[in-house]
KOLTORZA-190568 format. One record per residue (C-alpha): residue in three letters; z, y, x. Coordinates in steps of 0.25 Angstrom, whole numbers, plus 5000, padded with zeros to 4 digits. Each point is the difference from the previous one (the first is absolute). Example, Ala and Ser with C-alpha at 12.3 -4.5 7.8 and 13.67 -1.06 7.14 Angstrom:
BEGIN
ala503149825049/ser499850145006/
//
This chain:
BEGIN
met497349635124/gln501049915006/val500949995013/lys499149895006/asp498850094999/leu500750105010/leu500349885009/asp498549965000/ala499550145002/thr499150005012/gly500450105011/leu501450034994/ser500749885007/ile501250014990/arg501049895001/leu501149954989/leu501450005006/thr500849954988/ser500049854996/asp499850004985/pro498649934998/asp499950064986/ala499950145006/leu498549975003/asp499750014985/arg500750134997/thr499150104994/leu499850145007/arg499750114991/trp500050125009/thr500650055013/tyr501150105004/thr500350045014/thr501450065003/asp501150015010/leu501150054990/pro501349935001/asp500049984985/pro498650014994/ser500349934987/arg499750124991/tyr498650005005/ile499749854997/ala499449964987/gly499949855002/gly499049915006/glu499750085013/leu499949975014/val501050095007/ile499650045014/thr501050055010/gly500050045015/leu501549975001/val500450155003/trp501149994990/arg500749885008/arg501250055009/thr500949884999/pro499849864996/ala500850034987/asp498950104996/ser499149884997/glu500849944989/val500150144993/phe498550025001/val499549864996/arg501050004988/ala499450134995/val498649955002/ala500249864993/glu500850054988/ser498950114997/gly499049884998/ala499150015012/ser499249885003/ala500150005015/leu500450085012/ala499150035012/ala500750055013/gly499250055012/glu500449955014/gly499550135007/leu501450075000/leu500949895006/gly498949915005/his500549894991/ile500649974986/pro501550005001/pro500749874996/asp501050074990/leu498850054992/ile499549864999/asp501349954996/ala500250114989/cys498649964994/glu500449865000/arg501350034993/his499250084989/gly498849914999/leu499150125004/pro498849955008/leu499950075014/leu498750025007/ala499850055015/val499050105003/pro499550005014/asp500250135008/asn498550015002/val499750004985/ser500250144993/phe500750004986/gly498850084995/glu499149875003/val501049924992/thr500050094989/glu498550025000/phe499849854999/leu501049984989/val499550114991/gly498649965002/arg500349864996/val500950044988/thr499050104995/gly498949895001/asp500949904993/arg500250104989/ile498550034998/ala499749855000/ser501149984990/leu499550124991/asn498649945001/ser500549864996/ser500850074989/leu498850064994/val499249875001/arg501149934993/his500150114989/arg498549994998/gln500149854999/leu501150004990/leu499350114991/thr498749925001/ala500849874995/val500650084989/ala498650054996/asp499549865000/gly501149964990/arg500949925010/ala501449984994/leu501250075006/asp500649865004/glu498749975008/leu500250135008/ala501549975002/leu499749875005/his499050055010/thr501050115005/ser501049895002/arg499149915008/glu499550125008/thr501450045004/gly500749875000/met501150064991/ala500349954986/cys500050104989/leu500250014985/ile499750104989/phe500950004988/thr500550084988/ala501450054997/thr500249884991/gly499649915011/arg498649964995/arg499249965012/leu498650075001/val499449925011/ala499949865005/glu501249975009/val499749965015/val501449955000/ala500849954988/phe501050094995/ser501249954991/asp500550074988/ala501250045008/asp499150065011/val499350084989/asp501450044995/thr500450055014/leu498650085002/thr500150074986/his501450035002/ala499750075013/ala498850074995/leu500750064988/ser501450035006/ser499750055014/glu500250155002/arg498650025005/leu498749925003/pro499649935009/thr501249915002/thr500449875006/thr500749884994/thr500349865004/leu499749874992/ser500949884999/asp499349935012/gly500450125009/glu498650065001/ala499850154999/tyr499050064991/ser499650154999/ile499750064986/phe499150114998/gly499750074987/ile498650004994/gly499450124993/pro500750144997/ser501450015006/leu500550094989/ala499749894989/gln501149924994/arg500349885009/thr500249914988/thr498550024997/arg499550005015/trp499349895008/phe500649965014/leu499549945013/ala500949905008/val499649975014/ala500749905009/gly500750075011/asp500850135003/arg499150124998/asp500650075012/thr499449895009/phe498650004994/pro498950045010/pro499150124995/ala498949904997/ile500949924991/ser500550124993/asp498650054998/ala499549874994/phe501149994990/gly499950154997/gln498649984996/leu500349884991/ala501050084993/ala499050114998/ile499049904994/ala501149944991/ala500350144995/leu498650024996/asp500049864993/arg501350044993/ala499450134995/arg498749934995/arg500949904992/glu500950114995/glu498750074994/gly499649884993/arg501549994994/leu499950144995/val498749974993/arg500749884993/arg501350084997/glu499550084988/ile499549874993/ala501349935003/asp500850124994/gln499150004987/ala500249854999/val501550015000/ala500050124991/leu499149934989/ile500849865001/glu501450074999/ala499450084988/asp499449884993/ser499749885007/thr499249944988/arg498950115001/pro498749945005/glu499950125010/ala501349975006/leu499649865005/thr498650055003/arg500650105010/leu500949895005/arg498849925004/gln499450125007/ala501350015008/ala499749865005/val501049924991/asp499549894991/pro500850014987/asp499649854997/arg500749955012/pro501549995003/leu500650135004/val501350065004/val500550154998/ile500850075011/arg500750134998/ile500650085012/val500850135002/his500650075011/ser501450044995/gly500350155001/lys498750035006/ala499050064990/asp498950045010/leu499749875007/arg499249934989/glu498850005010/met500849925010/leu500449904989/arg498549984997/thr499649985015/val501149905003/leu499849924987/ser498550005002/asp500349955014/thr500949894996/leu499149954989/asn498849995009/ser500649865003/phe499749964986/gly498650064999/gly500450144997/gly500250054985/cys500150124992/val501050105005/gly500250134991/ala501050104996/ser500849984987/thr500450104990/his501449955002/gly500050065014/asp499949875008/ile498849935006/val499449884993/ala499249895006/ile499349894993/val499549885008/asn499349874997/thr500949895007/glu500649874997/asp500850005012/pro501549974997/trp500450075013/ile499550144997/ala501450054998/gln500449945013/thr498850065007/leu500450144994/arg501449995005/thr499649965014/arg498950115002/leu500750114993/ser501449975006/arg499350045014/leu499950144994/gly501550025000/ser500050055014/gly499150124995/ile500650044987/gly501350055005/arg501149994989/ser499150004988/arg499649874993/leu498749924996/leu500249944986/val499049894996/gly499849924987/val499149884999/ser499649944987/ser499849864997/glu498649944999/ala499150064989/thr498650024996/gly499250124993/leu500549954986/thr501550015004/ile499950115010/asp500850094991/gly501249915002/ala499849995015/leu500050155001/arg501450004992/ser500549885008/ala499750075013/arg500650134995/his501349934996/ala500049935014/leu499950135006/asp501250054992/met500749885005/ser499750045015/arg500850134998/gln501249915001/gly499749955014/thr500650075012/gly499049975011/pro498950105005/val499049914993/thr500349924987/val498949914994/thr500449944986/thr499149904992/gly499849984986/ala500649865002/gln501350065004/leu500250084987/thr500949954989/ser499349904990/ala500250104989/val499350125007/ser498949915004/met499749944986/leu500150144994/ser498950055010/ala499149894996/leu500150044985/pro498850074993/asp500150154999/asp500250014985/val501249905001/arg500750085011/arg499850134992/ser500649944988/phe501249955008/val500250145006/glu499950074987/his501049904994/val501050025011/leu499850155005/ala499450084989/pro501150094996/leu500350035015/leu498650035003/glu499950094988/tyr501350075004/asp499650025014/arg498650064996/arg500650104991/ala501350045008/asp499549975014/ala501449955003/gly499749915012/leu500649884993/ile498949905004/asp500150045014/thr501549995000/leu499949864993/arg499049955010/glu501050045012/phe501249954993/leu499449864998/ala499450005014/thr501450025006/gly500549894992/gly500850094990/ser500750085011/trp500450144995/asn500350055013/arg498749965007/thr499250054988/ala500750135001/asp499750015015/ser498649964999/leu499750104989/his500850115006/val500850024988/his501550004996/leu500649864996/asn500450054986/thr498550044998/val499649865003/arg501149944990/tyr499550104989/arg498549965002/ile500349855000/lys500950024987/arg498950084994/val499049895003/glu500849894994/glu500250084987/leu498550024999/leu499649865003/gly501249944992/arg500249915013/asp501249975009/leu499650015014/gly501249925004/ser499449884993/thr499149925009/glu499149974988/asp499850144996/arg499950055015/leu498949895003/asp499250054987/val500150145005/tyr499649975014/leu498849924996/ala499550114990/leu500150105011/gln499249915010/ser498950004989/ile499850154999/pro499250085010/arg500750095010/pro499550145000/ser498850035010/ala500450055014/thr499250075011/gly500849945011/ala500849875003/ala501349984994/
//
């Protein structure tokens, strides 16, 4: 109930003594009667504090008492006129200073009557709110059962409450129709707050100065980078119970919708994994392209291959699946499966030249939620099923190039690679194998027999631009060990790695041989 309800109560004759007109709309959640000089420890917030003024010995006592009541979060103060026959001016002045509504209770009205009236009204309001909540909950569940989309339910809740809301993912994908238009900068702000705040719910402010409260959807123990979120206009601490209840129920329905979608994704995951494994093994086998079609990708249409890893984290491949699938929903979805190289591979039908930029925008929003680690992404040039093998290699080389970046999220495209690597990726397998055999055969054979680690040393040496010290640091070996191994490589290959031509040949040959399979991301 509100302060104005007390003033309108028949038979109580309660009067408002302070001048703030907004005081009439203050919510009274309960009542507390006291004559303690400092009752702050017993006030939880939102109460009507009732006092007989026994604590007042001098005018200065009013300031102490009112400050304690106001700072404790009480909604209003009701003072009885029975002890003094009036309400002293110093009490009225103190309430004006602290913005605390002051009510006068006539000497012929007992505090019990006031308490009985308020408790009865509050209890009745709570029962009515509960009934309304149950009705709303049944309506939402019926709407879901009837097949109504989540955005319809969100729009209905926004109209019912008069408050705009948005349901979105950690990458900023909007899941419901927007009552008000959110800019990309607004979504950046919302996702940053959702991922970086110490706990949820939290409140953030958009560029126009409007506050939005953000709530998590679904299990609180789930990784935030894979969760959904609900943003509601306003500060959650000021929401009336009915508003909090309405959006709480919307969040619960959204969690059910998310669980339903997740079940569908799990069914498709095994097909996607099989499609990726078959294509990586031999993309020319008919069953590889058949399984790709079953994974909802048409190999006869233009497609793009995307590879993604989470640097330094071998246990987050499911997170990578989720965020990549979420991002690719804007392009009609695709096949997202685990690779034998330890990364996640996505194959999607698209001719959109801005797919890499979309990936950068969406995935960069995850930077607030991945700590000091990094997301590395490689995107191939456009291909078809006939040239998908080259697209897989192009995406892998682009992924390797992403390792040279420094930001939390680095996306590299096939177009950014050197022309020599790009052309080599597009060559038939037998041509590339012949080139590798011609350049690296003695070295590969020696490493197979002696397990000397020369290939790994050579890779790192070239990746660091020929730096002896950085190679030694990266491999955790002595500098002289690196010098010995590189000298041995040159002897086996008959090449001078100080020569640009020889170094380029060796580098391209290394890029053409598969890396060892891994169970986690590199």
